[in-house]
VOROMAR-169591 format. One record per atom (N, C-alpha, C, O): x, y, z. Coordinates in steps of 0.05 Angstrom, whole numbers, plus 32768, in hexadecimal, padded with zeros to 4 digits. Each point is the difference from the previous one (the first is absolute). Example, Ala and Ser with C-alpha at 12.3 -4.5 7.8 and 13.67 -1.06 7.14 Angstrom:
<recs>
81087F8E809C;7FEE80188000;801280188000;80158000800D;7FE480157FE5;801080188001;7FF18016800E;800A80168004;
</recs>
This chain:
<recs>
7F047F307F72;80157FED7FF1;80157FF98016;800A8011800F;7FFD7FD57FF2;80147FF58013;801B80047FF3;80027FFC7FE7;8012800C8026;801A80047FF4;80137FEA800C;80007FF98018;800F7FFD7FD4;80147FEA8009;8019800B7FF5;800080117FEE;801A7FE4801D;8019800C7FF8;80057FFA7FE2;800B80107FF1;7FEC7FD88006;80067FFC7FE4;7FF180107FEB;80027FFC7FE8;7FEE80168023;7FF380127FEC;801180197FFE;7FFB80107FEE;80177FF48023;801280187FFF;801B7FFA7FF5;800B7FEC8006;7FFF80257FE8;801B7FFD7FF3;80157FFD8016;7FFF80118013;80127FDD7FEE;80107FFF8015;801480198005;800780078017;800080057FD6;800F80188004;7FEF8016800D;800B800E8010;7FDD7FF67FEC;7FEC8010800B;7FFC7FFC801F;7FFC80128010;80067FD57FF6;7FFC7FF8801D;801580108012;7FFA800B8015;80217FF67FDE;801280108011;800480217FF8;800B8010800F;7FED7FF67FDC;8006801C7FF8;7FE5800C7FF3;8003800D7FEC;7FE77FF0801C;7FE8800B7FF4;7FFF801C7FFD;7FF080097FEF;8020800A8020;8003801B7FFC;800E80097FE7;7FFF80187FFA;800F7FD67FF7;800F80047FEC;7FF37FF57FE6;800D7FFF7FEB;7FDB7FFA8019;7FF37FF37FE8;7FF780177FEC;7FFA80178007;80057FDE7FDF;7FF580157FED;7FE47FFE7FFC;7FF280147FFA;80037FD1800A;7FE37FFB7FFC;7FF87FF5801D;80097FEB8009;7FE780248003;7FF67FF78019;7FE57FF38000;7FF57FFC8016;7FFF7FFF7FD3;7FE87FF07FFF;80047FE4800A;80157FF37FFE;7FD68005800F;80027FE2800A;800E7FFC801B;7FFF7FEA800C;800F802B8000;80098000801A;7FEB7FFB8013;7FE980087FFB;801F7FEB801B;7FEC7FFB8014;7FFB801B8010;801080138000;7FD87FEC800D;7FFA801A8012;801980078013;800F7FEF800A;7FF3802A7FFB;80178006800F;7FF980158016;7FEE80107FFD;80227FF08019;7FFE80158014;80198009800A;80127FF18007;7FF0802A7FF9;80158010800A;7FFC801A800B;7FEC800E7FF9;80267FFA8017;7FFE801D800B;801B800E7FFE;80157FF47FFB;7FEC80248009;8017800E7FFF;7FFC801A8010;7FEB800C8001;802B7FFE800C;7FFE8019800B;800880157FEE;800C7FFA7FEB;7FEE8020801B;800680157FEC;801C800A8002;8009800F7FF0;80077FE68026;801980068004;80137FE97FF7;801980018003;7FDA7FEA7FF2;800F7FE67FF9;801280087FE8;7FF7800F7FEF;80247FE58010;800E80067FE7;7FF37FEF7FE8;800580067FE9;7FED7FE7801C;7FF37FF17FE9;7FE380097FF8;7FF27FF57FF0;80088022801E;7FE3800C7FFB;7FF97FFE7FE4;7FED7FF27FF8;8024801E7FF7;7FF580027FE3;80017FE47FF2;7FED7FFA7FF1;80257FF78012;7FFF7FE57FF6;7FE57FF0800A;7FF37FF37FF0;800780108027;7FE87FF0800A;7FE6800D7FF5;7FED7FF27FF9;801380288006;7FE8800F7FF4;7FFF7FF67FE1;7FEC7FF77FF6;802A800A7FFC;7FFF7FF67FE4;7FF87FE47FFB;7FF07FFA7FEE;801B7FF38024;7FF77FE57FFF;7FE17FF98003;7FF47FEF7FF4;80008023801F;7FE680008008;7FEE80097FE7;7FEA7FF67FFB;8021801D7FF6;7FF3800F7FEA;80027FEC7FEB;7FEC7FFD7FF3;80297FF58007;80027FEB7FEB;7FF07FEA8003;7FF57FF47FED;80098005802C;7FEF7FE78005;7FE380057FFC;7FF07FF07FF6;800B80298013;7FE080097FFD;7FF980037FE3;7FEA7FFA7FF7;802980117FFB;7FFA80047FE0;7FFE7FE67FF2;7FF37FFF7FEB;80197FED8020;7FFC7FE47FF2;7FE97FF2800F;7FFF7FE87FFB;7FF080228014;7FEB7FF4800C;80057FEE8016;7FEE7FEF8005;802880128007;80057FF08016;7FF8800D8019;800680188005;7FED7FD9800B;7FF2800A801A;801980088014;80117FEF8005;7FF080288004;8014800B8012;7FF4800D8018;7FEF80117FFC;80187FE8801B;7FFD800E801A;801880118005;80177FF68001;7FE480248002;8015800F8002;7FFC80188014;7FEC800E7FFE;80277FF88014;7FFE80168014;801B800E8001;80167FF47FFF;7FE580298003;801680108002;8001800B801F;7FEC8009800B;802B7FF68001;80008009801B;8010801A8005;801880018001;7FD980128002;800F801B8000;801280038018;7FF77FFA8016;801E800E7FE7;801880038019;800E7FE88005;800F80008013;7FED7FEB7FDF;800B7FE48003;80187FFE7FEF;8000800B7FE9;80157FE88021;801B7FFC7FF3;80047FE07FFB;7FED7FF18007;802780067FEE;80047FE47FF7;80037FEF801C;801080048012;7FDE7FEA7FED;80007FE98018;7FF4800B801A;80047FF58015;7FEB80227FE8;7FF7800B8016;7FEB7FEB8013;7FFC80018019;7FF87FEE7FD6;7FF27FEA800D;800E7FEC8012;7FF67FF48013;802180097FE4;80117FEC800E;8011800F8015;80067FF48015;800280227FE6;801180108015;7FED8007801A;80097FFB8016;7FE0800F7FE6;7FEF800A8015;7FE67FF47FFD;7FEC800D7FFB;80147FD88007;7FE77FF17FFE;7FE78008800D;7FEA7FFB7FF7;801B80128022;7FEB80068011;7FF3801E7FFB;7FED8008800D;801F80047FE2;7FF880207FF9;7FE67FF87FF1;7FFB7FEB7FF4;7FF5802C8010;7FE37FFD7FF5;80037FFE7FDF;7FF27FF07FF4;801E801E8002;80047FFB7FE2;80097FE77FF6;7FF97FF67FEB;80187FFD8027;800A7FE67FFB;7FE87FEA8005;7FFF7FEC7FF2;7FF280198020;7FEA7FEF8005;7FED80017FE9;7FF57FEB7FF8;8006802C7FFC;7FED80037FEB;800D7FF07FE7;7FF37FF07FF4;802580148006;800F7FF37FEA;7FFC7FE28002;7FF87FF47FED;800F8000802D;80007FE38005;7FE47FF87FFC;7FFB7FEB7FF4;7FF080258017;7FE37FF47FFD;7FFA80037FE1;7FF37FED7FF7;801480257FFB;7FFA80017FE3;800A7FE67FF3;7FF17FF37FF2;802680068014;800E7FE87FF2;7FF27FE7800B;7FF97FEE7FEF;8001800F802A;7FF37FE8800B;7FE67FFF7FF5;7FF87FEB7FF6;7FFB8027800A;7FE380017FF5;80027FF67FE3;7FF27FED7FF8;801E801F7FF9;80017FF77FE4;80077FE37FFF;7FF47FF07FF2;8020800B801B;800A7FE17FFE;7FEA7FED8008;7FFE7FEA7FF5;7FEF801F8020;7FEC7FEF8007;7FEA7FFD7FE8;7FF57FEB7FFB;8008802C7FF7;7FED7FFF7FE8;80117FEC7FEC;7FF47FEC7FF6;802580188004;800C7FEE7FED;7FFE7FE48005;7FFB7FF17FED;80098005802C;7FFD7FE68007;7FE57FF77FF9;7FFD7FEB7FF4;7FF080238012;7FE27FF87FFB;7FF780007FE1;7FED7FF37FF7;8024801D7FFB;7FF380007FE2;80177FFC7FEA;7FF97FFB7FE9;801F8006801D;80147FFF7FED;800E7FE57FFE;80057FF77FEA;80007FFA802D;80107FE77FFE;7FEF7FE97FF9;7FE87FFD8008;80277FF27FE6;7FF57FE87FF5;80007FED8019;800F80038013;7FE07FEA7FEC;7FFF7FEB8012;80187FF08003;800C7FF87FEB;7FFD8002802A;801C7FF08001;7FF87FE48005;7FEA7FFB800B;80247FF47FED;80017FE28004;80187FF7800E;8015800C7FFD;7FE97FE08013;80137FF58010;800F7FE87FF1;80127FF4800B;
</recs>
């Protein structure tokens, strides 16, 4: 299925984690470190998406804190996180985006 912005409630485009009903949201990709202040919220968000049948790519990075991938981008753990997101994004570009017209 191809996703277009008009298919998504405008409020959910900005605040999907606050949704009550997660059905119909587009595929998602996220990661979190186990030392991240938003760890529990991220894990709950992923759980809610999966329970609603939304495809989710998720990785938990042990020993990682908030913003680790940006603060130390050359660290091995950061490289794995960046690769995870970039691989998912490449998949999304191939499979999720509607054709664009000029």
